[in-house]
C-alpha positions in Angstrom: -64.1 9.2 122.2 -61.3 11.1 120.4 -63.3 13.8 118.7 -60.9 16.7 119.7 -57.8 14.7 118.9 -59.0 13.7 115.6 -59.8 17.3 114.7 -56.4 18.4 116.0 -54.6 15.7 114.0 -56.4 16.8 110.8 -55.1 20.3 111.4 -51.6 19.1 112.2 -51.6 17.0 108.9 -52.7 20.2 107.0 -49.8 21.9 108.6 -47.4 19.1 107.5 -48.5 19.6 103.9 -48.0 23.4 104.3 -44.6 23.0 105.7 -43.6 20.6 103.0 -45.0 22.6 100.1 -41.7 24.6 99.6 -39.3 22.3 101.4 -37.3 20.9 98.4 -36.4 17.2 97.9 -32.7 18.1 97.9 -32.7 18.9 101.7 -34.4 15.7 102.9 -31.1 14.3 104.2 -29.7 17.6 105.6 -29.8 17.7 109.4 -31.4 20.6 111.1 -28.9 22.6 113.1 -30.8 22.9 116.2 -32.4 19.5 116.8 -30.0 17.5 114.5 -32.7 15.5 112.6 -32.9 15.5 108.8 -36.4 15.9 107.4 -36.3 12.3 106.0 -36.1 11.0 109.6 -38.8 13.4 110.9 -41.3 12.3 108.1 -40.4 8.6 108.4 -40.7 8.7 112.2 -44.1 10.5 112.1 -45.3 8.1 109.5 -44.3 5.0 111.3 -45.5 6.1 114.6 -48.9 6.8 113.0 -48.9 3.3 111.7 -47.8 1.7 114.9 -50.6 3.6 116.7 -53.1 1.7 114.5 -52.0 -1.6 116.1 -53.7 -0.4 119.4 -56.9 -0.2 117.5 -56.8 -3.4 115.5 -54.8 -2.1 112.6 -51.5 -2.9 111.3 -48.1 -1.4 110.2 -48.0 -0.8 106.4 -44.3 -0.1 106.4 -42.7 -2.7 108.7 -39.2 -2.1 107.0 -39.4 1.5 108.4 -39.6 0.4 112.2 -35.9 0.0 112.6 -35.2 3.2 110.6 -37.8 5.5 112.0 -39.4 3.8 115.0 -39.1 5.1 118.7 -35.5 5.0 119.7 -34.1 4.7 116.2 -31.0 6.4 115.1 -31.6 9.2 112.6 -28.8 7.9 110.4 -30.9 7.3 107.3 -29.1 6.5 104.0 -30.6 7.9 100.7 -32.9 5.3 99.2 -34.9 5.8 96.0 -38.1 4.9 97.9 -37.6 7.6 100.5 -38.8 10.5 98.4 -40.5 13.7 99.5 -43.8 12.7 97.9 -43.7 9.1 99.2 -43.1 10.3 102.8 -45.8 12.8 102.8 -48.1 10.2 101.2 -47.2 7.7 103.9 -48.1 10.2 106.7 -51.5 11.2 105.0 -52.4 7.5 104.7 -51.1 6.5 108.2 -53.1 9.3 110.1 -56.2 9.0 107.9 -56.4 5.3 108.9 -55.5 6.1 112.6 -58.2 8.7 112.8 -60.7 6.4 111.4 -59.8 3.7 113.8 -59.6 6.1 116.8 -63.2 7.2 116.1 -64.5 3.8 117.0 -62.1 3.1 119.8 -63.2 0.8 122.6 -63.3 2.9 125.8 -62.3 -0.1 128.0 -59.3 -0.9 125.9 -58.3 2.7 126.0 -58.3 2.7 129.7 -55.8 -0.2 129.9 -52.2 0.5 130.7 -50.1 1.1 127.5 -47.2 -1.3 126.7 -44.6 1.2 125.5 -41.7 0.8 127.8 -40.1 4.2 126.5 -43.1 6.0 128.1 -43.3 4.0 131.3 -42.9 6.2 134.4 -44.3 9.2 132.5 -47.7 10.9 132.8 -48.8 8.9 129.8 -50.2 5.8 131.5 -53.1 4.4 129.4 -53.7 3.4 125.8 -56.1 6.3 125.4 -53.5 8.7 126.7 -50.9 7.3 124.3 -53.2 7.5 121.3 -54.1 11.1 122.2 -50.3 11.8 122.4 -49.7 10.2 119.0 -52.6 12.1 117.3 -51.6 15.5 118.8 -48.5 16.4 120.9 -46.2 14.0 119.2 -47.0 15.2 115.7 -46.8 18.9 116.9 -43.4 18.3 118.4 -42.0 16.9 115.2 -43.6 19.4 113.0 -41.8 22.1 114.8 -38.5 20.5 113.9 -39.5 20.2 110.4 -40.5 23.8 110.3 -37.1 24.7 111.6 -35.5 22.8 108.8 -37.7 25.0 106.5 -36.7 28.2 108.1 -32.9 27.4 108.0 -33.2 27.4 104.3 -34.4 31.0 104.4 -38.0 30.3 103.6 -40.4 32.9 105.1 -42.4 32.0 108.1 -45.9 30.4 107.5 -47.7 32.7 110.0 
C-alpha cells in the first residue's frame, strides 16, 4: 500500500545520514538562523514523529520521554543532556523509520481510510490515517531535512549536490 512512500523514506533517511556526516556534535544546540531550530530538536522531532507514526500501525513509542521535548507542538528549548548525542539521535531516527516502514508495508487499507486523530492537522488536506502516514514518511521528513541542511550550510560546509 505504501511502496512509494517507503522508498522515498529510505532515500530521505540516506539524506539524513549524508547531512549529518560532517555536521559536528558541537553544533547540536546551535539554532539555525533562518528557521531558528537547533539540530538537536530537528533530529529529536523527526525521531519521535517516526515512533508516533508506528502507533497508527500497532507499534509503540520507544522514547516516551521525548514526546514533551520533541513532539508536535513542542518548544525547541532543549537543554543539553548526555543522552542527546549526535550518534544517539541518528540511531533513533534510523530505528524509528526502519520500524515504521516495516509496519507500513503491512498496513490495513480499511484502517488507513479512517480519519486521523491528530488535532493539529484537522482542517487541512490531510484527512485520513493513510494520508497522515504518507506525510510522516515523506514530506514531513523532507521539510525538516531542509532545516537540518541549512544548519550545515551555515557552518560553511559545501553543498551536497
